[in-house]
VEXDREN-2710 file (C-alpha; in Angstrom, 1 decimal):
% VEXDREN-2710
k/r/px/py/pz
1/MET/187.2/-42.9/-26.1
2/LEU/189.6/-42.1/-23.3
3/ALA/193.2/-41.8/-24.4
4/TYR/196.4/-40.5/-22.6
5/LEU/200.0/-39.7/-23.2
6/VAL/202.0/-40.8/-20.2
7/ILE/205.2/-38.9/-20.2
8/ARG/208.5/-40.5/-19.0
9/GLU/211.8/-38.7/-18.6
10/GLY/214.7/-40.9/-17.8
11/THR/213.6/-43.6/-15.4
12/LYS/210.6/-41.8/-13.9
13/TRP/207.1/-41.2/-15.1
14/THR/206.6/-37.4/-14.7
15/ASP/203.2/-36.5/-16.1
16/VAL/200.0/-37.6/-17.8
17/PHE/198.3/-35.7/-20.6
18/ARG/194.7/-36.5/-21.4
19/LEU/193.9/-36.5/-25.2
20/THR/190.5/-34.9/-26.1
21/PRO/188.8/-35.5/-29.4
22/GLY/188.6/-32.4/-31.6
23/ARG/191.7/-30.9/-29.9
24/THR/195.2/-31.1/-31.5
25/VAL/198.0/-31.6/-29.0
26/THR/201.2/-29.9/-30.1
27/ILE/204.6/-31.0/-28.9
28/GLY/207.9/-29.0/-29.1
29/ARG/210.5/-26.8/-27.4
30/ALA/208.5/-23.6/-27.7
31/SER/206.5/-22.5/-24.7
32/THR/203.4/-22.2/-26.8
33/ASN/203.0/-25.9/-27.2
34/GLU/200.7/-28.1/-25.2
35/ILE/203.5/-30.4/-24.2
36/VAL/206.9/-28.6/-23.8
37/ILE/210.1/-30.5/-24.0
38/LYS/213.1/-28.5/-22.8
39/ASP/215.8/-30.2/-25.0
40/GLU/217.9/-28.6/-27.7
41/ARG/217.4/-31.7/-29.8
42/CYS/213.7/-31.0/-29.9
43/SER/212.5/-28.6/-32.5
44/ARG/210.4/-25.5/-31.5
45/ASN/207.3/-27.1/-33.2
46/HIS/208.3/-30.8/-33.3
47/ALA/205.1/-33.0/-33.6
48/GLU/201.4/-33.0/-33.0
49/VAL/198.8/-35.6/-32.0
50/PHE/195.2/-35.6/-33.1
51/LEU/192.1/-37.8/-33.7
52/THR/191.2/-38.5/-37.3
53/GLY/188.8/-41.2/-38.6
54/GLY/188.4/-42.6/-35.1
55/GLN/192.2/-43.2/-34.8
56/TRP/194.7/-41.2/-32.8
57/THR/197.5/-40.1/-35.0
58/VAL/201.0/-38.6/-34.4
59/ARG/202.4/-36.3/-37.1
60/ASP/206.1/-35.3/-37.3
61/LEU/206.3/-31.6/-38.3
62/ASP/209.5/-31.8/-40.3
63/SER/211.5/-31.8/-37.1
64/ARG/215.3/-31.5/-37.2
65/ASN/216.0/-34.8/-35.3
66/GLY/212.8/-36.7/-36.1
67/THR/210.1/-38.5/-34.2
68/VAL/210.5/-42.2/-33.2
69/VAL/207.6/-44.6/-32.5
70/GLN/208.5/-48.0/-31.2
71/GLY/212.1/-47.5/-32.2
72/GLU/211.3/-46.6/-35.8
73/ALA/211.5/-43.0/-37.2
74/ILE/208.3/-41.9/-38.7
75/HIS/207.7/-39.6/-41.7
76/GLY/204.5/-37.7/-41.8
77/ASP/201.5/-39.4/-40.1
78/HIS/201.5/-42.5/-38.0
79/SER/198.4/-44.2/-36.5
80/LEU/199.0/-45.0/-32.8
81/SER/198.2/-48.3/-31.1
82/PRO/197.8/-48.8/-27.3
83/SER/201.1/-49.1/-25.4
84/GLU/203.2/-47.7/-28.3
85/VAL/205.9/-45.3/-27.1
86/ILE/206.7/-42.0/-28.8
87/ARG/210.3/-40.8/-28.3
88/ILE/211.3/-37.2/-28.9
89/ALA/214.8/-36.2/-27.8
90/HIS/215.2/-37.5/-24.2
91/CYS/211.4/-37.7/-23.6
92/GLN/209.2/-40.8/-24.0
93/MET/205.4/-40.7/-24.2
94/ALA/203.4/-43.9/-23.8
95/PHE/200.0/-43.9/-25.7
96/VAL/197.4/-45.8/-23.7
97/HIS/193.6/-46.0/-23.3
98/ASP/193.9/-47.5/-19.8
99/LEU/195.9/-45.3/-17.6
100/SER/196.9/-48.0/-15.1
101/LYS/198.7/-50.0/-17.8
102/ALA/201.1/-47.2/-18.4
103/PHE/203.0/-47.6/-15.1
104/LEU/205.4/-50.5/-14.9
105/ASP/205.4/-50.6/-11.1
106/VAL/201.7/-51.2/-10.8
107/ASP/200.3/-54.7/-11.4
108/VAL/197.1/-54.9/-13.5
109/GLU/194.7/-57.6/-12.3
110/PRO/192.2/-59.5/-14.5
111/ILE/188.8/-57.9/-15.1
112/ASP/186.5/-58.4/-12.2
113/SER/182.8/-59.2/-12.1
114/ASP/181.9/-55.6/-12.6
115/GLY/183.8/-55.5/-15.9
116/ARG/186.4/-53.1/-14.5
117/GLU/190.1/-53.4/-14.0
118/THR/191.5/-53.4/-10.5
119/VAL/195.0/-52.3/-9.5
120/SER/196.7/-54.0/-6.6
121/GLY/199.0/-52.0/-4.3
122/ASN/199.3/-50.4/-0.9
123/VAL/199.1/-46.7/-1.8
124/PHE/195.4/-46.1/-1.2
125/ILE/193.4/-48.0/1.5
126/GLY/189.7/-47.4/2.1
127/LEU/186.9/-48.6/4.5
128/SER/184.6/-51.5/3.7
129/ASP/180.9/-51.0/3.0
130/SER/178.8/-50.3/6.1
131/ASN/175.3/-51.7/6.6
132/VAL/172.6/-49.6/4.9
133/LEU/170.0/-48.3/7.3
134/ASP/166.3/-49.1/6.7
135/SER/164.4/-46.3/5.0
136/ILE/162.1/-46.0/8.0
137/GLU/164.9/-44.9/10.3
138/PRO/165.3/-41.2/11.1
139/THR/168.1/-39.1/9.5
140/THR/171.4/-40.3/10.8
141/ILE/174.9/-39.0/10.5
142/THR/176.6/-42.3/9.9
143/HIS/180.2/-41.3/9.5
144/ARG/182.4/-38.3/10.2
145/ARG/186.1/-38.2/9.3
146/GLY/188.8/-35.6/9.4
147/GLN/191.4/-37.4/7.2
148/THR/190.8/-40.0/4.6
149/ARG/192.8/-43.3/4.8
150/PHE/193.0/-43.3/1.0
151/LEU/195.9/-40.7/1.4
152/GLU/197.7/-42.5/4.2
153/ARG/201.1/-44.0/3.4
154/HIS/200.5/-47.1/5.6
155/SER/197.3/-48.9/6.8
156/ASP/196.4/-52.1/8.7
157/VAL/193.2/-52.6/6.7
158/ASP/193.3/-55.8/4.5
159/VAL/193.0/-54.8/0.8
160/VAL/191.2/-58.1/0.1
161/SER/188.4/-57.1/2.5
162/VAL/187.9/-53.8/0.7
163/PRO/186.9/-54.6/-2.9
164/LYS/186.5/-50.9/-4.0
165/VAL/189.9/-49.7/-2.9
166/GLY/191.8/-50.7/-6.0
167/GLN/189.2/-49.0/-8.2
168/ALA/189.3/-45.9/-6.1
169/ALA/193.1/-45.8/-6.0
170/THR/193.3/-45.9/-9.8
171/LYS/190.7/-43.2/-10.3
172/LEU/192.3/-41.0/-7.7
173/CYS/195.7/-41.4/-9.3
174/ARG/194.3/-40.4/-12.6
175/LEU/192.3/-37.5/-11.2
176/ALA/195.3/-36.2/-9.3
177/PHE/197.3/-36.0/-12.6
178/GLU/194.4/-34.3/-14.4
179/LEU/193.8/-31.8/-11.7
180/ALA/197.5/-30.8/-11.7
181/ASN/197.2/-30.0/-15.4
182/GLN/194.3/-27.5/-15.1
183/THR/195.1/-23.9/-15.6
184/ASP/192.2/-22.1/-13.8
185/VAL/189.9/-22.6/-10.8
186/ILE/186.8/-23.4/-12.8
187/ALA/188.7/-26.1/-14.8
188/VAL/189.9/-27.6/-11.5
189/ALA/186.3/-27.7/-10.1
190/ASN/184.8/-29.2/-13.3
191/MET/187.5/-31.9/-13.4
192/ALA/186.9/-32.7/-9.8
193/LEU/183.2/-33.2/-10.4
194/GLU/183.9/-35.4/-13.4
195/GLY/186.1/-37.6/-11.2
196/VAL/183.5/-37.7/-8.4
197/PHE/180.7/-38.7/-10.8
198/GLU/182.8/-41.5/-12.1
199/GLY/183.9/-42.8/-8.7
200/THR/180.7/-42.5/-6.7
201/HIS/176.9/-43.1/-7.0
202/VAL/175.8/-39.4/-7.1
203/ASP/173.2/-37.7/-9.1
204/ALA/174.2/-34.0/-8.6
205/GLY/177.0/-32.1/-7.0
206/ALA/178.9/-28.8/-7.0
207/VAL/182.2/-27.2/-5.8
208/LEU/181.7/-24.1/-3.7
209/LEU/184.5/-21.8/-2.8
210/GLY/184.9/-18.7/-0.6
211/PRO/187.3/-15.8/-0.6
212/ARG/191.0/-17.0/-0.7
213/ASN/192.6/-13.8/0.5
214/GLU/191.2/-14.0/4.1
215/GLU/192.6/-16.0/7.1
216/GLU/189.2/-16.8/8.6
217/THR/186.9/-19.5/7.5
218/PRO/184.1/-18.0/5.3
219/ALA/180.5/-18.2/6.3
220/HIS/178.1/-20.4/4.3
221/ASP/176.6/-17.4/2.5
222/GLU/180.0/-16.3/1.3
223/LEU/180.5/-19.5/-0.7
224/GLU/180.1/-19.2/-4.4
225/VAL/179.1/-22.2/-6.7
226/VAL/182.2/-22.4/-9.0
227/ALA/181.0/-25.5/-10.9
228/SER/178.0/-27.8/-10.7
229/ARG/176.8/-30.9/-12.5
230/THR/173.8/-33.2/-12.6
231/ASP/173.1/-36.5/-14.3
232/SER/169.4/-35.6/-14.8
233/ASP/167.4/-32.9/-16.4
234/SER/166.9/-31.1/-13.1
235/ARG/169.3/-28.4/-12.0
236/TYR/171.6/-28.6/-9.0
237/HIS/170.2/-27.5/-5.6
238/ARG/172.4/-25.8/-3.2
239/VAL/173.6/-27.4/0.1
240/SER/171.5/-26.6/3.2
241/GLU/172.7/-23.9/5.5
242/PHE/172.9/-26.3/8.5
243/LEU/175.1/-28.9/6.7
244/ALA/177.4/-26.2/5.2
245/SER/177.9/-24.5/8.5
246/MET/178.6/-27.8/10.2
247/VAL/181.4/-28.8/7.7
248/LEU/182.9/-25.3/7.6
249/ARG/183.0/-25.1/11.4
250/ASP/184.3/-28.6/12.2
251/GLY/186.4/-29.2/9.1
252/GLU/185.1/-32.8/8.7
253/ALA/183.4/-34.5/5.9
254/VAL/179.8/-35.6/6.6
255/LEU/177.7/-38.4/5.1
256/ALA/173.9/-38.2/5.9
257/ARG/171.3/-40.7/4.7
258/ASN/167.5/-40.9/4.8
259/ILE/167.3/-37.1/4.8
260/GLU/163.8/-36.8/3.3
261/GLY/161.7/-34.7/5.5
262/ASP/164.6/-33.5/7.7
263/SER/164.7/-29.7/7.4
264/ALA/168.3/-29.5/8.5
265/PHE/169.6/-31.8/5.7
266/SER/166.9/-32.1/3.1
267/ILE/167.2/-30.6/-0.3
268/ARG/164.1/-29.3/-2.0
269/ASP/163.3/-28.0/-5.4
270/SER/161.3/-24.8/-6.2
271/LYS/158.0/-26.7/-5.6
272/GLY/159.1/-27.8/-2.2
273/LEU/159.6/-31.4/-3.2
274/PHE/162.4/-33.5/-1.8
275/VAL/165.1/-34.2/-4.4
276/ALA/167.7/-36.2/-2.4
277/SER/167.9/-39.3/-0.2
278/SER/171.5/-39.1/0.9
279/VAL/174.1/-36.3/0.9
280/ILE/177.9/-35.9/1.3
281/CYS/179.6/-32.6/2.1
282/ALA/183.4/-32.5/2.2
283/PRO/185.6/-29.6/3.2
284/ILE/188.2/-28.1/0.9
285/ARG/190.9/-26.9/3.2
286/GLN/194.5/-25.7/3.6
287/GLY/195.9/-26.6/7.0
288/LYS/193.1/-26.0/9.5
289/ARG/191.3/-23.4/7.4
290/VAL/188.3/-24.5/5.4
291/PHE/187.7/-22.2/2.3
292/GLY/185.3/-24.4/0.3
293/LEU/183.0/-27.4/0.0
294/VAL/182.4/-30.3/-2.3
295/HIS/178.6/-31.0/-2.1
296/LEU/177.1/-34.2/-3.6
297/TYR/173.7/-35.9/-3.2
298/ALA/171.9/-38.9/-4.6
299/ALA/168.3/-38.5/-5.6
300/ASN/167.6/-42.2/-6.3
301/PRO/167.1/-44.3/-3.1
302/ALA/168.6/-47.2/-5.0
303/LYS/171.9/-45.3/-5.3
304/THR/172.4/-44.6/-1.6
305/LEU/175.8/-43.1/-0.8
306/ASP/178.0/-45.2/1.5
307/ALA/181.1/-44.9/3.6
308/ASP/183.5/-45.6/0.7
309/ASP/181.9/-42.8/-1.2
310/LEU/182.6/-40.6/1.8
311/GLU/186.3/-41.7/1.8
312/PHE/186.6/-41.2/-1.9
313/MET/184.9/-37.7/-1.7
314/LEU/187.2/-36.6/1.1
315/ALA/190.3/-37.7/-0.9
316/VAL/189.0/-35.8/-4.0
317/ALA/188.5/-32.7/-1.8
318/GLU/192.0/-32.9/-0.5
319/ASN/193.3/-33.2/-4.1
320/VAL/191.2/-30.2/-5.1
321/ALA/192.7/-28.1/-2.3
322/LEU/196.2/-29.1/-3.3
323/ALA/195.5/-28.3/-7.0
324/LEU/194.1/-24.9/-6.0
325/LYS/197.1/-24.2/-3.8
326/ASN/199.5/-25.1/-6.6
327/LEU/197.5/-23.0/-9.0
328/GLU/197.7/-20.1/-6.7
329/LYS/201.4/-20.5/-6.3
330/GLN/201.9/-20.7/-10.0
331/GLN/199.9/-17.5/-10.5
332/GLU/201.8/-15.8/-7.7
333/LEU/205.1/-16.9/-9.2
334/SER/204.0/-15.6/-12.6
335/GLU/203.0/-12.3/-11.2
336/ASN/206.2/-12.0/-9.2
337/LEU/208.2/-12.9/-12.3
338/THR/206.4/-10.3/-14.3
339/GLN/207.0/-7.7/-11.6
340/THR/210.6/-8.7/-11.2
341/ARG/211.2/-8.4/-15.0
342/SER/209.6/-5.0/-14.9
343/GLU/211.8/-4.0/-11.9
344/VAL/214.9/-5.3/-13.5
345/LYS/214.2/-3.3/-16.7
346/GLN/213.6/-0.2/-14.6
347/LEU/216.7/-0.8/-12.6
348/ARG/218.8/-1.4/-15.7
349/GLN/217.6/2.0/-17.0
350/GLN/218.1/3.6/-13.6
351/LEU/221.5/2.1/-12.9
352/GLY/222.7/2.7/-16.4
353/VAL/223.2/-0.7/-17.7
354/GLU/223.8/1.1/-21.0
355/SER/226.8/2.7/-19.3
356/GLU/228.8/-0.5/-19.9
357/LEU/231.6/0.7/-22.0
358/VAL/231.8/-1.2/-25.3
359/GLY/235.1/-1.5/-27.0
360/SER/238.4/-3.3/-26.8
361/SER/240.8/-0.7/-28.1
362/PRO/243.8/0.3/-26.0
363/GLN/242.3/3.8/-25.5
364/ILE/239.0/2.5/-24.0
365/MET/240.9/-0.1/-21.9
366/GLN/242.9/2.8/-20.4
367/VAL/239.7/4.6/-19.6
368/GLN/238.3/1.6/-17.8
369/GLN/241.5/1.3/-15.8
370/GLU/241.2/4.9/-14.8
371/ILE/237.6/4.3/-13.8
372/GLY/238.7/1.4/-11.6
373/ARG/241.4/3.5/-9.9
374/ALA/239.1/6.5/-9.4
375/ALA/235.9/4.7/-8.2
376/PRO/237.0/3.6/-4.7
377/SER/238.1/7.1/-3.6
378/ARG/236.0/10.2/-2.7
379/ALA/238.0/12.5/-4.9
380/THR/236.2/14.8/-7.4
381/VAL/236.5/13.5/-11.0
382/LEU/236.8/15.7/-14.1
383/ILE/235.7/13.9/-17.3
384/ARG/236.8/15.5/-20.6
385/GLY/235.8/14.6/-24.1
386/GLU/234.0/15.8/-27.2
387/SER/230.2/15.8/-27.3
388/GLY/228.9/12.3/-27.8
389/VAL/231.8/10.3/-26.6
390/GLY/229.9/9.0/-23.5
391/LYS/230.9/11.2/-20.6
392/GLU/227.7/10.5/-18.6
393/LEU/228.3/6.7/-19.2
394/VAL/231.7/7.0/-17.7
395/ALA/230.4/9.0/-14.7
396/ARG/227.7/6.2/-14.1
397/ALA/230.5/3.6/-14.3
398/VAL/232.5/5.5/-11.7
399/HIS/229.4/5.8/-9.4
400/TYR/228.3/2.2/-9.6
401/SER/231.8/0.9/-9.2
402/SER/232.3/3.0/-6.0
403/PRO/231.2/2.4/-2.4
404/ARG/228.4/4.9/-3.1
405/LYS/226.6/2.6/-5.6
406/LYS/223.6/2.1/-3.2
407/GLY/223.2/5.9/-3.0
408/PRO/221.5/8.1/-5.7
409/PHE/223.1/9.1/-8.9
410/VAL/221.9/12.5/-10.0
411/CYS/222.8/14.2/-13.3
412/LEU/222.3/17.9/-14.3
413/ASN/223.2/19.6/-17.6
414/CYS/224.5/23.0/-16.7
415/ALA/224.2/24.3/-20.3
416/ALA/220.5/23.6/-20.5
417/LEU/219.4/26.2/-17.9
418/SER/219.6/29.9/-17.3
419/GLU/221.6/31.2/-14.4
420/SER/218.6/31.6/-12.1
421/LEU/217.1/28.2/-12.9
422/LEU/220.5/26.5/-12.6
423/GLU/220.9/27.9/-9.0
424/SER/217.4/26.7/-8.2
425/GLU/218.1/23.2/-9.6
426/LEU/221.4/22.9/-7.8
427/PHE/220.4/24.3/-4.4
428/GLY/216.6/24.1/-4.4
429/HIS/214.2/26.9/-3.5
430/GLU/211.6/27.8/-0.9
431/ARG/208.0/28.5/-1.6
432/GLY/207.5/32.1/-2.9
433/ALA/211.2/32.6/-3.6
434/PHE/210.4/33.8/-7.1
435/THR/207.4/33.9/-9.5
436/GLY/206.2/30.4/-10.1
437/ALA/207.8/28.9/-6.9
438/THR/204.5/27.5/-5.5
439/GLU/206.1/25.0/-3.2
440/ARG/209.4/24.1/-1.7
441/LYS/211.8/22.1/-3.9
442/ILE/215.0/20.3/-2.9
443/GLY/218.0/20.8/-5.2
444/LYS/220.2/18.3/-6.9
445/PHE/222.7/18.5/-4.1
446/GLU/220.1/17.4/-1.5
447/ALA/218.8/14.7/-3.8
448/ALA/222.3/13.3/-4.3
449/HIS/223.1/13.1/-0.5
450/GLN/225.2/10.1/0.2
451/GLY/225.5/9.5/-3.5
452/THR/227.0/11.1/-6.6
453/LEU/226.1/14.4/-8.4
454/MET/227.3/14.6/-12.1
455/LEU/227.4/18.1/-13.5
456/ASP/227.6/18.0/-17.3
457/GLU/228.9/21.0/-19.3
458/ILE/230.5/22.4/-16.1
459/GLY/232.3/25.0/-18.3
460/GLU/228.9/26.7/-19.0
461/MET/228.3/27.6/-15.4
462/SER/228.2/31.4/-14.7
463/PRO/230.8/33.0/-12.4
464/SER/228.3/33.7/-9.6
465/ILE/227.1/30.1/-9.5
466/GLN/230.7/29.0/-9.6
467/SER/231.4/30.8/-6.4
468/LYS/228.5/29.2/-4.5
469/PHE/229.2/25.9/-6.0
470/LEU/232.9/26.1/-4.8
471/ARG/231.8/26.7/-1.2
472/VAL/229.6/23.5/-1.3
473/LEU/232.5/21.5/-2.8
474/GLU/234.7/22.7/0.1
475/GLY/232.2/21.2/2.5
476/HIS/230.4/24.4/3.6
477/PRO/226.6/24.4/4.1
478/PHE/224.3/26.2/1.7
479/GLU/220.8/27.7/1.6
480/ARG/218.0/27.2/-0.7
481/VAL/217.0/30.1/-2.9
482/GLY/214.8/32.3/-0.8
483/GLY/215.6/30.4/2.4
484/SER/217.7/30.9/5.5
485/GLN/218.1/27.3/6.7
486/GLN/221.6/26.0/6.6
487/ILE/221.8/22.7/4.7
488/LYS/224.8/20.4/4.7
489/VAL/225.2/17.4/2.4
490/GLU/227.8/14.7/1.7
491/VAL/228.0/14.3/-2.0
492/ARG/230.7/13.2/-4.5
493/VAL/230.9/15.5/-7.5
494/ILE/231.8/14.4/-11.0
495/ALA/232.1/17.2/-13.5
496/ALA/232.2/16.8/-17.3
497/THR/233.0/19.2/-20.0
498/ASN/233.8/19.4/-23.7
499/ARG/235.5/22.8/-23.4
500/ASP/239.1/23.7/-22.8
501/LEU/238.9/24.7/-19.1
502/GLU/242.5/25.9/-19.1
503/LYS/241.7/28.4/-21.8
504/ALA/238.5/29.4/-20.0
505/VAL/240.6/30.0/-16.9
506/GLY/243.0/32.1/-18.9
507/ASP/240.3/34.3/-20.4
508/GLY/238.6/34.7/-16.9
509/SER/235.3/32.9/-17.7
510/PHE/236.1/30.1/-15.3
511/ARG/237.3/30.5/-11.7
512/HIS/240.9/29.6/-11.2
513/ASP/240.3/28.1/-7.7
514/LEU/237.2/26.1/-8.9
515/TYR/239.3/24.6/-11.7
516/PHE/241.9/23.2/-9.3
517/ARG/239.1/22.0/-7.0
518/LEU/237.6/20.0/-9.8
519/HIS/240.9/18.9/-11.4
520/VAL/241.7/16.2/-8.9
521/VAL/241.2/13.0/-11.0
522/ASP/241.2/13.7/-14.7
523/ILE/239.7/11.1/-17.2
524/ASN/240.0/12.0/-20.8
525/ILE/237.8/10.1/-23.3
526/PRO/239.2/10.0/-26.8
527/PRO/236.9/10.6/-29.7
528/LEU/235.7/7.7/-31.8
529/ARG/237.9/8.6/-34.7
530/ARG/241.0/8.1/-32.5
531/ARG/240.0/4.5/-31.6
532/PRO/238.8/3.1/-34.9
533/GLY/239.1/-0.4/-33.7
534/ASP/235.9/0.2/-31.6
535/THR/233.7/1.4/-34.4
536/LEU/232.6/-2.0/-35.8
537/GLU/232.3/-3.4/-32.3
538/LEU/230.0/-0.6/-31.3
539/ALA/228.0/-0.9/-34.5
540/ASN/227.3/-4.6/-33.9
541/HIS/226.3/-3.8/-30.3
542/PHE/223.8/-1.2/-31.4
543/LEU/222.5/-3.4/-34.2
544/GLU/221.8/-6.2/-31.7
545/ARG/220.1/-3.8/-29.3
546/PHE/217.8/-2.1/-31.9
547/ASN/217.0/-5.5/-33.4
548/GLU/215.6/-6.5/-30.0
549/GLU/213.8/-3.2/-29.5
550/THR/212.1/-3.1/-32.9
551/GLY/211.6/-6.8/-33.5
552/ARG/213.6/-6.6/-36.8
553/LYS/215.9/-9.4/-38.0
554/ILE/218.8/-7.5/-39.5
555/HIS/221.6/-10.1/-39.8
556/GLY/224.6/-7.7/-40.1
557/PHE/226.4/-5.3/-42.4
558/THR/227.5/-5.6/-46.0
559/SER/231.2/-5.2/-46.8
560/GLN/230.5/-1.7/-48.3
561/ALA/228.8/-0.6/-45.1
562/LEU/231.7/-1.8/-43.0
563/GLU/234.2/-0.1/-45.2
564/LEU/232.2/3.2/-45.1
565/MET/232.0/3.1/-41.3
566/GLU/235.7/2.5/-41.0
567/ARG/236.5/5.5/-43.3
568/TYR/234.0/7.9/-41.7
569/ARG/235.5/10.2/-39.1
570/TRP/232.3/10.3/-36.8
571/PRO/232.2/14.0/-35.8
572/GLY/229.3/13.2/-33.5
573/ASN/231.2/10.3/-32.0
574/VAL/229.4/7.3/-30.3
575/ARG/226.1/9.3/-30.2
576/GLU/226.1/9.8/-33.9
577/LEU/227.0/6.1/-34.5
578/LYS/224.1/5.0/-32.3
579/ASN/221.6/7.2/-34.1
580/VAL/222.9/6.1/-37.5
581/ILE/222.4/2.5/-36.7
582/GLU/219.0/3.0/-35.1
583/ARG/217.8/4.9/-38.2
584/ALA/219.2/2.2/-40.5
585/VAL/217.5/-0.6/-38.6
586/VAL/214.1/1.1/-38.7
587/LEU/214.2/2.0/-42.3
588/ALA/216.3/-0.8/-44.0
589/GLN/214.4/-3.1/-46.4
590/GLY/217.0/-5.9/-46.7
591/ASP/218.4/-8.5/-44.3
592/TYR/221.7/-6.7/-44.2
593/LEU/222.5/-3.0/-43.7
594/ASP/224.2/-1.6/-46.8
595/ALA/226.1/1.7/-47.3
596/GLN/223.0/3.3/-48.7
597/ASP/221.2/2.6/-45.4
598/LEU/223.8/4.6/-43.4
599/THR/222.9/8.3/-43.4
600/LEU/226.2/10.1/-42.7
601/SER/227.0/13.8/-42.4
602/ASN/229.7/15.9/-44.1
603/LEU/230.5/17.9/-41.0
604/ALA/234.1/18.7/-40.1
605/THR/235.5/17.0/-37.0
606/ALA/236.2/20.3/-35.2
607/SER/236.1/19.3/-31.6
608/GLU/233.8/21.1/-29.1
609/SER/236.4/20.2/-26.4
610/GLY/238.9/22.8/-27.6
611/GLU/240.7/20.7/-30.2
612/ILE/241.4/22.8/-33.2
613/SER/240.2/21.5/-36.6
614/LEU/243.0/20.4/-38.9
615/GLY/240.8/20.8/-41.9
616/VAL/239.9/17.1/-41.8
617/ARG/236.4/16.4/-43.1
618/ALA/234.1/13.7/-41.8
619/ILE/234.9/11.5/-44.8
620/TYR/238.6/10.8/-44.9
621/GLU/240.6/12.7/-47.5
622/PRO/244.2/11.4/-48.4
623/ALA/247.0/13.7/-47.5
624/SER/250.8/13.4/-47.2
625/LEU/252.5/12.9/-43.8
626/ALA/254.3/16.3/-44.2
627/ASP/251.1/18.1/-44.8
628/ILE/249.4/16.5/-41.8
629/GLU/252.4/17.3/-39.6
630/ARG/252.4/20.9/-40.7
631/ARG/248.7/21.4/-40.0
632/HIS/249.0/19.6/-36.6
633/ILE/252.0/21.7/-35.5
634/GLU/250.2/24.9/-36.6
635/ALA/247.0/23.8/-34.7
636/THR/248.9/23.0/-31.5
637/LEU/250.8/26.4/-31.7
638/HIS/247.5/28.1/-32.1
639/SER/245.9/26.3/-29.1
640/THR/248.8/27.3/-26.8
641/SER/248.9/30.9/-28.1
642/TRP/252.2/30.2/-29.7
643/ASN/253.9/29.1/-26.5
644/LYS/256.7/27.1/-28.0
645/SER/257.8/25.4/-24.8
646/LYS/254.3/24.1/-24.1
647/THR/253.8/23.2/-27.7
648/ALA/257.1/21.1/-27.7
649/ASP/256.0/19.3/-24.6
650/ILE/252.6/18.5/-26.1
651/LEU/254.2/17.3/-29.3
652/GLY/256.8/15.3/-27.4
653/ILE/259.8/17.0/-29.2
654/GLU/262.7/19.3/-28.3
655/ARG/262.3/23.0/-28.5
656/SER/265.0/23.2/-31.1
657/THR/263.3/20.5/-33.2
658/LEU/260.0/22.6/-33.1
659/ASP/261.9/25.7/-34.3
660/ARG/263.3/23.8/-37.3
661/LYS/259.9/22.5/-38.2
662/ILE/258.4/26.0/-37.9
663/LYS/261.1/27.3/-40.3
664/ARG/260.7/24.3/-42.6
665/TYR/256.9/24.7/-43.0
666/GLU/257.1/28.5/-43.0
667/LEU/254.6/28.8/-40.2
668/GLN/253.9/32.4/-39.2
669/ARG/252.5/33.6/-35.9
670/PRO/249.2/35.5/-36.5
671/ALA/249.2/39.2/-36.0
672/GLY/248.0/40.4/-32.6
END
């Protein structure tokens, strides 16, 4: 028994879904449903429709807003009757057995003498029956047509004089809906044959398609039978070469009758016997290019194909072409979407979407303001901060906020390589320059041309490399290792360090002139312990990120975990926080992260950037203000080599005030 759900959204009918016995149709907001309703009022899995005991039934799946049938909310199962309307959120679905009764703008006429319903209208117009030729006449091509009048918007043919047009229009309307719902080429072909067998007097037929990726019309031997069907025990017999070539060449549908004995049109079985009396072959085309055929034939002389069958067949072929075109577009869009998502993911990694600075503390706001001021210029930037605070992220933010954002961003860690390898990485090398140099390699400076080069741990660069590096910064050309060609590049340099460069200049390990060349724009990133307001914000950011990456559903942190993270001093800064949250998400067994899930260290917060440890451990230990002040003054004096004027400037106090505090706390300058 045929049954349909005719879907209406607002004031327009938008789709038709055919119900198939033995197949449960699911309805909901999730994309995995058969019928998807994009409305927040619709549950992800809202309802389902199925056949049970010969009766179509709708079942509400404990949805949030319920399922309504004929204005009444249902609970559990409800047996559907024809013309009943199911309403879910904004969507209405009419349940019908007769598709034509679902459209309010189509008039249903009484049942005619053939026992079929006819639909009046002026959408599809066809030809009247032609006179049937006597069987003794020779094979005759009775009709040829390039465009069916069933698909014309207007026609001068009187509908009353064409009794089959109403039936054909209804069948074509239904077939068009069903073809549009198919998900692959074979399904489209099978659905087309089903509609053709219902609308014409054929005994066998097939859909043949050629290559779709070529611009030229395929030859007859390039056509592949995608789907075939017969109404008898005999198998389908392929279209003759002559007829296929004619339709492919001319792009017109052909009806031929009385074909028995004609070698050009006749269809024979394996024993050489004629199996058809009339045949139709219609082109499947896009524009002027024919890429397939719909081939039909009637074996019974009493079921001779006529002109209306030709019109109907050509309309079906046009609908098949449109369905295949839409299917191809959908597949192309799906492939493009997949490719675009992949490219976006790669670009986000490449462009450093993770470099977005998370935090709302005054300290991080100041860093963002400094990035905004530094980005538009070409000045060299020096980024200072402890290990793990995110110096590379700040460098990426400077690059992608600058006019150079379309150029490359190249990063190199100077502390990870020996002196010889660092020179090769920076400036490149020629083939044979040293053992293992089997081919020419361009350096980071060349790779970053018209872009930005970030040199992390710049304080670890050896003095000899510093000299060559300074010349390139000054705009001079350089040579690859083992080469003689002069290379000149245009690169903006961003340097980063966790060392005290002033101290390195003082002890001679860092060039004085290079320091001043780098120290143009200075961005200092405070450690995480100095901006405690960002700790929980960062923790929630990493929790959401690792939930998405691992598929876990951790809902948040317990109060004990929050308190522990606020008290912890984070000697590894943001990098340590990220790793702690990732480990906790992977290993946690509950729905919330507890204090026991956070694996924290007991390292001191001695800074790699030159900050002297004040004896503060990673876990906070209470101390008096006087004790903290004494240790802080002592550490600052030590960092300035007991330069009292500089120490007073750093502490923001008068020199005389510093002398009184030194005396009060009995601070002694170390011997030597």
